[in-house]
N, C-alpha and C positions, 0 to 999 in steps of 0.2 A: 078418758080414752084408753088409759093403760089397763083399767079393770076388765072391760069386755074383751080386749085383745088377749090378755092373759087367760081369760076363761076359755076362749076358743082354742088356745094353745095347750090347755091342760091335758088332753088325751095324749099328747106327745111326751108328757113328762110322767106318765103312770109307771110306777116301778113295783115289781113283784116283791112281796115281803119274803125274807129268808125263812125257810121252813126247817123244822127239826126232823131229821131223817128217822132216827130210832133211839130209844133209850132202853137198854137191857142190862139191868144190874141184879146181881144175886147177893142178897144180904147175908153176911156170914154170921154175925153175932148181933142179934137184935137187942139183947139186954144192954149191951154197952153202946148201942147206937153207932156201931162201926160196921164197916164193910171191908171185905177182903178185896184189895185192889187187883189181886191176881184173878179173882173170880168175876170181877165186875167189868163187863165190856160195855161201858157207857158210851154210846155213840150219839152224842148230842152236838156234833159239829154241824156248823151251818152249811147250807147248800151253796156251794161255790160255783154253781153253773152260771150264776149271773155275772156277766162280763162287764168290766169297767168301761168298755167302749160305748155302751148305751148311755152312761152318765156323761161322758165327754161330748157326745153328739148333742144331747139335750142341753147341756150348758152352753154350747156354741149357739144353738138356736135361740136360747133365752137372751144371750148377749146381743145378738142381731136384732131381736124384737125390741129390746130396751133402747138400743141405739136409734132405731127408726122412729120411735114414738117420743123420744126426748127432744124438747125444743132447743134450738140453737141459742147460745148466749147472745145477749144484745150487743156485746162488745165485738162479736164476730161479724156483725152486719154494718157496713159503712153507712154513715149518715151524711146527707147533703149539707146539714147544718154544722157538721164537724169542722173545726178550724183546720185540721190536717187535710181536709178535702177542699180543693180549690180548682176552679176552672182556669185554663190557660189564658193569659192576658191577650187581648186582641187590640191593644193600643198600638197605633202606627203613627209615623210622622204626619200622614195625611189626615187621620182622624183628629189628631191634636190641633192641626191647623184650622179645623172647622170651628173652633171655639177659642179664639184668642182673647185673653182678658184685657180690658182697658181700665182707665181710672188710675188713681194714685195707689201706691203700695207703700204702706208705712209713712205716708205723708210725702212721698217722692214720686217723680215721674218713673214709670217702669222702664227697665232695659228692654232691648229688642229680643224677641224669642229666637232661640237658636235655630228653629225650624222655619223661620221667615227671613229670607235674605233681603226682601224689599222693605227695609226698615233702617232708620237712623234715630239715635236717642242721645240726649245729653247725660244720661245716667252713666257713671264711670264703669259700671259692671257690664255694659253693653259691648258686644264685639264690634258693632258698627257705631263708634262713638263720635260725637260732635260736641264742641265746647258750647256751654250755655251762652246766651246773649247778655249783653250789658246795655241798659237803657242810658242814653246820653242825656243829661239834664234831669231835672226833677219831674217825676210823674207818679201819681198815686196808682195803686193797684187797679182800681176801677177804670181810670183813664187809660192805662196801658192795655187793659183787656179790650176796651173800645177801639183803640188804635189797631190792635191785632185783627179784630173783626173787619175793620175797613180795609186793611191790607189784604186779607184773604179774599174779599169780594173783588178787589182790583186785579189780583194775580192768578186766582184759581177759577175753575169751572164748576158750576152747579154746587155752590157752597151751601151747606146746611148746618146751622149751629145746633148742636145736640145738647150741650149742657154748659151753663155758666154758674159757678157757685163759689161761695166763700168757704175756705177750709182753714184749720189752724196753721197750715203751712203756707198760705197765700191764696190768691184768686186763681181758680181753675177754669180753663176753657177747653171744650172738646167740640170738634167740627168734622164733618165728612165732605170730601171733595172727590172729583173724578180722578181715577188713577189709570195706570197702563193696562191692568187686567180687570178692572172693576172700580170699586170705591176704596178710597184710602181714608184713614182716620188721622187727624192732627190733634195733638194735645199740647197744651201750654200751662205752665204754672208760674205766675208772676208773684215774686216776693221781694218787695223793695225795688232795687234796680237790677235784679237778676231774673232772667227768664229761662226756665228749663222747658224742654220740649221733647216730643217724640212724633215722628211721622212714620206711619206703618201701613202697608197694604193689607186690606182685610181679606183678600183672596190670595191663597198660596197655590200656585200652579205646578203640577207635576206632569211629566211626560213618561208614559208607560214604556218600558219596564223600569225606568230609572227612579230612584228614591231621593234624588237631589232636586230641590225646588228650583224653579226658574226665577230669574230676577236678581237684582243687586241693589245696593244702597245708593248708587250714583244718582239715580233719578230723584230719590228723596233729598239728597244733598243739594241738587240743583234747585229743587222747589223751595227749600228753606232759604237758600241764598236770595231767591227772588223776593220772598216775603221780607227778609232782613233788609235788602236794599230799599224796598218800598217804605219801610219804617225809618230807615236812617239810623239804626242802632248799630252797636259794635259787637263783633264776635271774635274772640281771641283765636289764634291758630298756633300750631307747632312752629310754623315758619317765623312768626312774630316773636317767639321766645329765644331764637338764636342770638 
């Protein structure tokens, strides 16, 4: 592209060659191949009528033409795949609450999510903490899981057993029941005579324009007490430690 453009610009860069005005010399002594400087009026000075302004204007035009046809360096154009280019995060408490993880985490019952107040968990990292249960008397893991299922059917509404499986940490049970704003998920992990658990609302409700979720852990605590009383097991408390 640069070739044709420079070709069309060539008339603008035509420069007149300097001309020799006149040469008039009178040779004084041809034998010695010398001339008398006083008799020689050699006028071979160049024509100075050509002004430098023409050169400066042409050079400016050439610089502009080269600038227009030169491609931009690739580093000057931002790339969508560049690590430095990132879209703003659109994560909100509401969007996080739409996909709450369940199941064991590193072989343990998960803590309650900070964005979900309708939850209680025996995981000590949970803000809404409850002590794990103790099974009174001998009971295998399988027998304890069956007792839990029976107690759920007697104390909860629309019980649906989602998962029962053996894990290296014990026997795991997951069930869904009716809650205050939808369905709640109940999780249990039986390991010997210790039962860890979590009760969590699957639906987190927000009232516009507030960003604080509705609900509290009191309803979940009352539900777990009903199940515990049906089983006849024991749950420590801070009051019993005084």
